[in-house]
Structures are given as C-alpha cells and as structure tokens.
C-alpha positions as CSV (number, residue, x, y, z in Angstrom):
1,M,-5.0,-33.9,107.4
2,P,-6.7,-34.7,110.8
3,A,-10.5,-34.6,110.9
4,M,-12.1,-31.3,112.1
5,T,-13.5,-31.3,115.6
6,L,-17.2,-30.4,116.0
7,A,-16.3,-26.9,117.2
8,Q,-14.2,-26.4,114.0
9,R,-17.0,-27.8,111.8
10,I,-19.5,-25.4,113.5
11,E,-17.1,-22.4,113.1
12,H,-16.6,-23.3,109.4
13,D,-20.3,-23.5,108.8
14,L,-21.1,-20.2,110.5
15,K,-18.3,-18.4,108.6
16,S,-19.5,-19.8,105.3
17,N,-23.2,-19.3,106.0
18,G,-23.8,-23.0,105.5
19,G,-27.0,-23.1,107.5
20,E,-26.3,-26.2,109.5
21,Y,-25.8,-24.1,112.7
22,V,-27.1,-20.7,114.0
23,I,-26.1,-18.3,116.8
24,R,-29.0,-17.3,119.0
25,N,-29.1,-14.8,121.9
26,N,-28.8,-16.3,125.3
27,R,-32.1,-16.4,127.2
28,P,-33.2,-13.1,128.8
29,G,-32.1,-12.3,132.3
30,K,-28.4,-13.1,131.8
31,K,-26.6,-10.0,133.2
32,S,-23.1,-10.7,132.0
33,G,-21.9,-8.3,129.3
34,V,-20.3,-11.2,127.5
35,W,-23.7,-12.2,126.0
36,E,-23.9,-8.9,124.1
37,A,-21.1,-10.2,121.9
38,F,-21.8,-14.0,122.2
39,G,-24.7,-16.3,121.5
40,I,-25.5,-19.9,122.0
41,V,-25.1,-22.3,119.1
42,Y,-28.1,-24.3,117.9
43,D,-28.2,-26.9,115.1
44,R,-30.7,-26.9,112.2
45,N,-33.1,-29.1,114.2
46,N,-33.3,-26.4,116.9
47,V,-31.2,-28.4,119.4
48,K,-29.2,-26.3,121.8
49,L,-25.5,-27.4,121.8
50,D,-22.8,-27.0,124.4
51,Y,-21.1,-24.2,122.3
52,A,-21.1,-20.4,122.3
53,A,-19.9,-18.3,119.3
54,C,-18.9,-14.7,118.8
55,K,-21.6,-12.9,116.8
56,S,-18.9,-10.9,115.0
57,C,-16.2,-13.3,114.0
58,N,-18.0,-16.6,114.6
59,K,-15.2,-17.9,116.8
60,V,-16.6,-21.0,118.6
61,Y,-15.9,-22.1,122.2
62,T,-17.1,-25.0,124.3
63,F,-19.6,-23.6,126.8
64,K,-21.6,-25.2,129.6
65,T,-23.3,-23.4,132.5
66,S,-21.4,-25.6,135.0
67,T,-18.0,-24.6,133.6
68,G,-18.5,-20.8,133.5
69,M,-17.4,-18.2,131.0
70,A,-13.7,-17.9,131.8
71,T,-12.5,-18.8,128.3
72,I,-15.2,-16.8,126.5
73,S,-14.5,-13.6,128.5
74,K,-10.9,-13.6,127.3
75,H,-11.9,-13.5,123.6
76,K,-10.5,-10.6,121.6
77,C,-12.6,-10.2,118.4
78,H,-10.2,-9.6,115.5
79,V,-13.0,-8.3,113.1
80,P,-13.1,-4.5,112.7
81,A,-16.4,-2.9,113.4
82,S,-16.7,-1.7,109.7
83,E,-16.2,-5.3,108.5
84,V,-18.8,-6.6,110.9
85,A,-21.4,-4.1,109.7
86,A,-20.6,-5.0,106.0
87,A,-20.8,-8.7,106.8
88,K,-24.2,-8.3,108.5
89,V,-25.5,-6.5,105.4
90,F,-24.0,-9.1,103.0
91,F,-25.3,-12.2,104.8
92,K,-28.6,-10.7,105.9
93,K,-31.5,-12.6,104.3
94,H,-33.3,-10.4,101.9
95,I,-37.1,-10.4,102.4
96,I,-38.8,-10.6,98.9
97,T,-41.2,-7.8,98.4
98,K,-44.6,-8.2,96.7
99,Q,-43.4,-6.2,93.7
100,E,-40.3,-8.3,93.3
101,K,-42.5,-11.5,93.5
102,E,-44.8,-10.1,90.8
103,T,-41.9,-9.2,88.6
104,M,-40.4,-12.7,89.0
105,T,-43.8,-14.3,88.2
106,V,-44.0,-12.3,84.9
107,A,-40.4,-13.3,84.1
108,V,-41.0,-17.1,84.7
109,A,-44.2,-16.9,82.7
110,D,-42.2,-15.4,79.8
111,Y,-39.6,-18.1,80.2
112,C,-42.3,-20.8,79.8
113,M,-43.9,-19.2,76.8
114,T,-40.7,-18.1,75.0
115,N,-38.9,-21.5,75.4
116,M,-42.1,-23.6,75.3
117,R,-41.3,-25.1,78.7
118,P,-43.9,-26.8,81.0
119,F,-44.9,-24.9,84.2
120,E,-43.7,-27.9,86.2
121,S,-40.1,-27.1,85.1
122,L,-40.2,-24.2,87.5
123,S,-40.1,-26.5,90.5
124,G,-37.2,-28.6,89.0
125,L,-34.0,-28.8,91.0
126,G,-31.9,-28.0,88.0
127,L,-33.5,-24.6,87.3
128,K,-33.3,-23.7,91.0
129,A,-29.6,-24.6,91.1
130,L,-29.0,-22.6,88.0
131,I,-30.7,-19.5,89.5
132,K,-28.9,-19.9,92.8
133,T,-25.6,-20.1,91.1
134,A,-26.3,-16.9,89.2
135,L,-27.5,-15.2,92.4
136,D,-24.3,-16.3,94.2
137,I,-22.1,-15.0,91.5
138,G,-24.0,-11.7,91.4
139,S,-23.8,-11.2,95.1
140,N,-20.1,-11.7,95.1
141,S,-19.5,-9.3,92.2
142,I,-18.6,-5.7,92.5
143,G,-20.1,-4.5,89.3
144,R,-23.1,-5.4,87.2
145,V,-23.2,-8.9,85.8
146,T,-24.1,-9.3,82.2
147,I,-26.2,-12.5,81.5
148,D,-24.8,-13.0,78.0
149,E,-21.2,-13.0,79.4
150,L,-22.2,-15.2,82.3
151,L,-24.1,-18.0,80.5
152,A,-22.1,-20.5,78.4
153,N,-23.4,-21.0,74.9
154,S,-24.9,-24.3,73.7
155,T,-21.7,-25.4,71.9
156,T,-19.6,-25.0,75.0
157,V,-22.1,-26.9,77.1
158,S,-22.3,-29.8,74.7
159,R,-18.5,-30.1,74.6
160,N,-18.4,-30.4,78.3
161,I,-21.5,-32.4,79.0
162,D,-19.9,-35.9,78.8
163,S,-17.1,-35.1,81.2
164,H,-19.6,-33.4,83.5
165,A,-21.8,-36.4,83.4
166,W,-18.9,-38.8,84.2
167,N,-17.9,-36.5,87.1
168,G,-21.4,-36.8,88.4
169,R,-21.4,-40.5,88.1
170,E,-18.2,-40.8,89.9
171,K,-19.5,-38.7,92.8
172,L,-22.7,-40.8,92.9
173,T,-20.6,-44.0,92.9
174,L,-18.8,-42.8,96.0
175,V,-22.2,-42.0,97.7
176,L,-23.6,-45.4,96.9
177,K,-20.4,-47.2,98.0
178,K,-20.6,-45.4,101.4
179,H,-24.3,-46.3,101.6
180,F,-23.7,-50.0,101.0
181,D,-20.7,-50.1,103.3
182,S,-22.9,-48.8,106.1
183,G,-25.1,-51.9,105.7
184,L,-28.1,-50.1,104.3
185,N,-30.1,-51.4,101.3
186,V,-31.6,-49.8,98.2
187,A,-34.6,-50.3,95.9
188,C,-34.6,-49.7,92.1
189,T,-37.4,-48.8,89.7
190,L,-37.4,-49.2,85.9
191,D,-39.4,-47.4,83.3
192,L,-39.7,-48.5,79.6
193,W,-41.3,-46.4,76.9
194,M,-41.3,-45.7,73.2
195,D,-41.5,-42.3,71.5
196,A,-44.5,-41.8,69.3
197,V,-42.6,-40.4,66.3
198,K,-39.4,-42.4,65.7
199,K,-40.6,-45.5,67.6
200,N,-37.3,-45.6,69.6
201,S,-37.4,-47.4,72.9
202,Y,-35.9,-46.1,76.1
203,M,-35.3,-47.3,79.7
204,S,-34.6,-45.4,82.8
205,I,-33.2,-46.8,86.0
206,T,-33.8,-45.0,89.3
207,I,-32.3,-46.0,92.6
208,H,-34.1,-45.2,95.9
209,Y,-32.5,-45.2,99.4
210,I,-32.6,-43.6,102.8
211,D,-29.7,-42.4,105.0
212,E,-29.1,-42.8,108.7
213,M,-31.4,-39.9,109.4
214,F,-34.2,-41.5,107.3
215,N,-33.9,-38.8,104.5
216,L,-35.3,-40.3,101.3
217,Y,-33.2,-40.0,98.1
218,A,-34.1,-40.9,94.5
219,R,-31.3,-40.8,91.9
220,T,-31.7,-41.5,88.2
221,L,-28.8,-43.7,87.2
222,H,-29.6,-43.9,83.5
223,V,-32.0,-42.9,80.7
224,K,-30.7,-44.9,77.8
225,P,-32.0,-46.1,74.4
226,V,-32.9,-49.8,74.2
227,E,-32.1,-51.6,70.9
228,E,-34.2,-54.6,71.5
229,A,-37.8,-54.2,70.1
230,S,-39.2,-56.9,72.4
231,H,-39.3,-55.9,76.1
232,T,-38.7,-59.4,77.5
233,A,-37.7,-60.1,81.1
234,E,-34.3,-61.3,79.9
235,M,-33.7,-58.1,77.9
236,V,-34.8,-55.9,80.9
237,L,-32.5,-57.8,83.3
238,E,-29.6,-57.5,80.9
239,E,-30.0,-53.7,80.4
240,F,-30.6,-53.2,84.1
241,S,-27.3,-55.1,84.9
242,K,-25.4,-52.9,82.3
243,G,-26.7,-49.8,84.1
244,L,-25.4,-51.1,87.5
245,V,-22.0,-51.9,86.1
246,V,-21.3,-48.3,85.4
247,F,-21.8,-47.4,89.1
248,K,-19.9,-50.5,90.4
249,V,-22.7,-51.7,92.6
250,M,-23.4,-55.1,90.9
251,A,-21.8,-57.0,93.8
252,D,-23.9,-55.1,96.4
253,M,-27.2,-55.6,94.5
254,Y,-27.0,-59.3,93.9
C-alpha cells in the first residue's frame, strides 16, 4: 500500500478528530462565499499550512493564495445537513461545569479511600487511559453503559496480562529499533530495593530518550525480582544485560 500524502494524512486526522490538525476560518475581509464552507488548515503548533478543508466533510485541498480557488470552488459536499449538525454536536468539546467538577472530585476521593490508593495515582497515565477508554465507549454507545458489564473481572485480566505485556514489549522493541536506526542514543537508569517484609530484592530498568522533535520519553523496561542477595557490580551488569536482551537492543547499547 503506497504511503499517504500529507493531504490524505490531514484529511484522515480531521475526520477521526485526531487533534494533529485543525480547520480555522480564513482571515476577515475575504469576500468569497467559498470561505463560508471552507477554512485554512493549521497544525498543532499553530503553523498555517498550504491546505484548505471543507468544514462539513473535511475534504482537503491544496491551497495557495497565488494559485486561486478554482479547485475548491468546484467542491460538492457529500455530507447531508442533518449529518453535519449531528457530527458537530458529537465532536464538539464539552466544557466541564463547576458542578460536574465537584462531582468528579468526590468520586475520585471515594476511589482513593475505598481502594486505599494514593492521591498521586490520580495523575497516573494508566488511570487516565482507562477513564478515556470508558468515555470513548460511552460516547459511541446508543444506550446506557453498565460499568459491571464493561469492566473485565480480575480473573480475566490476570489470564490476559502476560500476552498483553508481551504485545507491549514487541511494540516498544519496534520503537527502540526505529530510534537506534535513526542514529540517536539513549540513557538508562537502574533502581534496586528490598521490600521490608519478605526481604525480596527487586530491580527496575528505565530507558530515556528523545525523538527528532526533542520530546523526552521514559519507558520502564523491567521491574523484576533479583535472586542475588549481594548487589555487586557484576550482578547488576548481568541483570541489566538480561533486561536488554528481551528488547533486542544489546548490540545498540554496547
């Protein structure tokens, strides 16, 4: 399958509400009636692009002031007015009210107290991803969603956690391979500790790297038990190397 052009990528992002690109009204003073239906495309960094898009169906066209609007003016929007109105309601960002915020604050406080969870867990990416998934399912549902039917029980989760973890490792392996292939380097940090009750030792391995846009990432590769009681340099190096083997990055690290 051939790679998508930039116009196709923009159109796909707009239709899926991906957030990478937005349509904005052309600057005031433009007399053409075309701009009632069309807007200029901007990226998430607020950079104006040489593209215009239909506000109803998100069809994207190349547009430059020097080339005129001949192509855009021929556009026949295929989205019925009723569907346009429904789409605008569906994708419109909901402004959280003060009452809703207070209700959610009480709910998360109950969550922390009932399940004995630290307040810091509320800012965790995992909890936010879980809530977002539930919200997305709810917004796509016709009827009322029942939480007990939606959430998997602990037995089902435990049966699938190993395969899910391996899928995650495989995805991260591809990310790291692409990173190393681009000629960029990484840094790793280790943490060793012992639990106070059973006296079991553990070690975590976290890899840190930046992408071409200088976005910083930190990925935990392992949190694993360590059998050796003595935390010597040789033992740490051996366990560290074992962790890297799983992600097939040994050759790139040494």
